[in-house]
ZADO-1210 file (C-alpha; in nm, 4 decimals, padded with zeros to 6 digits):
<atoms>
<atom x="01.1261" y="01.2976" z="-01.3163" code="SER" pos="1"/>
<atom x="01.0561" y="01.2675" z="-00.9436" code="PRO" pos="2"/>
<atom x="00.7675" y="01.4763" z="-00.8193" code="VAL" pos="3"/>
<atom x="00.8775" y="01.7346" z="-00.5603" code="PRO" pos="4"/>
<atom x="00.7282" y="01.6571" z="-00.2214" code="THR" pos="5"/>
<atom x="00.4971" y="01.9400" z="-00.1254" code="CYS" pos="6"/>
<atom x="00.3910" y="01.9937" z="00.2374" code="PRO" pos="7"/>
<atom x="00.0337" y="01.8889" z="00.1582" code="VAL" pos="8"/>
<atom x="00.1418" y="01.5554" z="00.0137" code="THR" pos="9"/>
<atom x="00.3751" y="01.5037" z="00.3074" code="LEU" pos="10"/>
<atom x="00.0959" y="01.5741" z="00.5553" code="ALA" pos="11"/>
<atom x="-00.1415" y="01.3404" z="00.3725" code="VAL" pos="12"/>
<atom x="00.1201" y="01.0647" z="00.3707" code="ASN" pos="13"/>
<atom x="00.1864" y="01.1097" z="00.7427" code="LEU" pos="14"/>
<atom x="-00.1859" y="01.1050" z="00.8198" code="THR" pos="15"/>
<atom x="-00.2359" y="00.7952" z="00.6075" code="THR" pos="16"/>
<atom x="00.0554" y="00.6217" z="00.7783" code="ALA" pos="17"/>
<atom x="-00.0844" y="00.7112" z="01.1206" code="ALA" pos="18"/>
<atom x="-00.4302" y="00.5833" z="01.0270" code="LEU" pos="19"/>
<atom x="-00.2840" y="00.2615" z="00.8856" code="GLU" pos="20"/>
<atom x="-00.0789" y="00.2083" z="01.2007" code="ARG" pos="21"/>
<atom x="-00.3869" y="00.2639" z="01.4185" code="ARG" pos="22"/>
<atom x="-00.5942" y="00.0309" z="01.1982" code="PHE" pos="23"/>
<atom x="-00.3254" y="-00.2378" z="01.2127" code="ILE" pos="24"/>
<atom x="-00.3026" y="-00.2010" z="01.5908" code="ALA" pos="25"/>
<atom x="-00.6799" y="-00.2336" z="01.6259" code="ASN" pos="26"/>
<atom x="-00.6890" y="-00.5369" z="01.3968" code="GLU" pos="27"/>
<atom x="-00.3775" y="-00.7190" z="01.5182" code="ILE" pos="28"/>
<atom x="-00.4004" y="-00.6547" z="01.8924" code="GLN" pos="29"/>
<atom x="-00.7215" y="-00.8591" z="01.9478" code="PRO" pos="30"/>
<atom x="-00.5766" y="-01.1436" z="01.7414" code="LEU" pos="31"/>
<atom x="-00.2605" y="-01.1476" z="01.9518" code="LEU" pos="32"/>
<atom x="-00.4613" y="-01.1326" z="02.2738" code="GLU" pos="33"/>
<atom x="-00.6870" y="-01.4145" z="02.1547" code="ARG" pos="34"/>
<atom x="-00.3804" y="-01.6212" z="02.0645" code="LYS" pos="35"/>
<atom x="-00.2319" y="-01.5543" z="02.4088" code="ASP" pos="36"/>
<atom x="-00.5584" y="-01.6574" z="02.5728" code="ARG" pos="37"/>
<atom x="-00.5663" y="-01.9841" z="02.3783" code="HIS" pos="38"/>
<atom x="-00.2048" y="-02.0451" z="02.4744" code="GLY" pos="39"/>
<atom x="-00.2912" y="-02.0023" z="02.8422" code="HIS" pos="40"/>
<atom x="-00.5917" y="-02.2342" z="02.8074" code="GLU" pos="41"/>
<atom x="-00.3654" y="-02.5125" z="02.6851" code="ASP" pos="42"/>
</atoms>
């Protein structure tokens, strides 16, 4: 049976999603910028 979503679980999930999004942004952004820089060098 599906577990009812309690406010605590919901808050934890939202916080986790926000942290993951921030982590992804911090990890991906430099890679994209580096790629752009290499593209301009060529």
